[in-house]
C-alpha positions in Angstrom: 1.8 -36.1 -24.2 3.1 -37.3 -27.5 1.0 -40.5 -27.3 -2.1 -38.5 -26.6 -1.4 -36.2 -29.5 -0.9 -39.1 -31.9 -4.1 -40.8 -30.6 -6.1 -37.6 -31.0 -4.8 -37.2 -34.6 -5.8 -40.8 -35.5 -9.3 -40.6 -34.0 -10.3 -37.1 -35.0 -8.3 -36.7 -38.1 -7.1 -33.3 -36.9 -3.6 -32.6 -35.7 -3.9 -31.2 -32.1 -1.9 -28.0 -31.7 0.3 -27.5 -28.7 -1.2 -25.5 -25.8 0.0 -21.9 -25.6 2.8 -21.3 -23.1 2.3 -18.4 -20.8 5.0 -15.7 -20.9 6.4 -14.7 -17.7 7.2 -11.0 -17.6 10.0 -10.2 -15.2 11.0 -6.7 -14.2 13.3 -5.3 -11.6 12.5 -2.5 -9.2 15.9 -1.1 -10.1 14.7 -0.5 -13.6 11.8 1.7 -12.5 12.3 5.4 -11.9 12.1 6.6 -8.3 9.0 8.4 -7.1 10.1 11.8 -6.1 6.9 13.8 -6.4 6.3 16.0 -3.4 3.4 18.3 -2.7 5.7 21.3 -2.9 6.8 20.5 -6.4 3.2 21.1 -7.6 2.8 24.4 -5.7 0.5 23.0 -3.1 0.9 23.1 0.7 0.9 20.0 2.8 -2.4 18.9 4.2 -3.3 20.1 7.7 -5.6 18.2 10.0 -6.9 19.0 13.4 -6.9 16.2 16.0 -7.7 16.0 19.7 -4.9 15.5 22.2 -5.6 11.9 23.1 -6.7 10.6 19.7 -7.7 7.0 18.9 -5.8 5.1 16.2 -9.0 4.7 14.1 -9.9 8.4 14.5 -6.4 9.4 13.4 -6.6 7.1 10.4 -10.0 8.5 9.4 -8.6 12.1 9.7 -5.6 11.2 7.6 -7.8 9.3 5.1 -5.7 6.1 5.4 -6.4 2.6 6.6 -5.9 2.0 10.4 -3.4 -0.8 9.8 -1.2 1.7 8.0 -1.2 3.8 11.1 -0.4 0.8 13.2 2.5 -0.1 10.8 3.9 3.4 11.2 3.6 3.1 15.0 5.4 -0.2 15.0 8.3 1.5 13.1 8.4 4.0 16.1 8.4 1.0 18.5 4.9 1.9 19.7 2.7 -1.1 19.8 -1.0 -0.2 19.7 -4.3 -1.6 18.7 -7.0 0.0 16.7 -8.8 1.2 19.9 -5.6 2.6 21.6 -5.3 6.2 22.4 -2.2 8.2 21.3 -0.8 11.4 22.6 -0.4 14.4 20.3 3.4 14.0 19.9 3.2 10.4 18.6 0.2 11.2 16.4 2.0 14.2 14.8 5.0 12.0 14.0 2.7 9.5 12.2 1.1 12.3 10.3 4.5 13.6 9.3 5.2 10.2 7.7 2.3 10.8 5.3 3.2 14.5 4.6 0.4 15.7 6.8 0.7 18.5 9.3 -1.2 17.8 12.6 -2.6 20.7 14.7 -4.2 20.2 18.1 -7.8 21.0 18.8 -7.9 23.5 21.6 
C-alpha cells in the first residue's frame, strides 16, 4: 500500500489520503432495557379471535395476524410438528394464541 501511495503522489502530484475505516458499533443485549409492556398496562383488553374447532395453521396465522412460520415455531416449542396445511384442534390452537397474548374462542 505504501508503494502505491508514493507512486500516486509522484504521478499525480497529490498526496493520496488513507481510505476511511469503518467503525464497528458493538452493543450488548444486557445493556438494553427489558421489554415489559403488556396490553393491560395501557388499559386495553387482550385481543379475542374466533376460530373453528379443527383450524388450519395458515388460517390460525391469518386470524392472529402473524406469519404462518411463527405459528409453526410455537408449535415446535410444544413438540407438535405440523406443516402449513395441517389441522389443529382447539386446545393446541388456544395455547399458540396465548403465546401471542390473544384469547381464542371457538366458533359454535
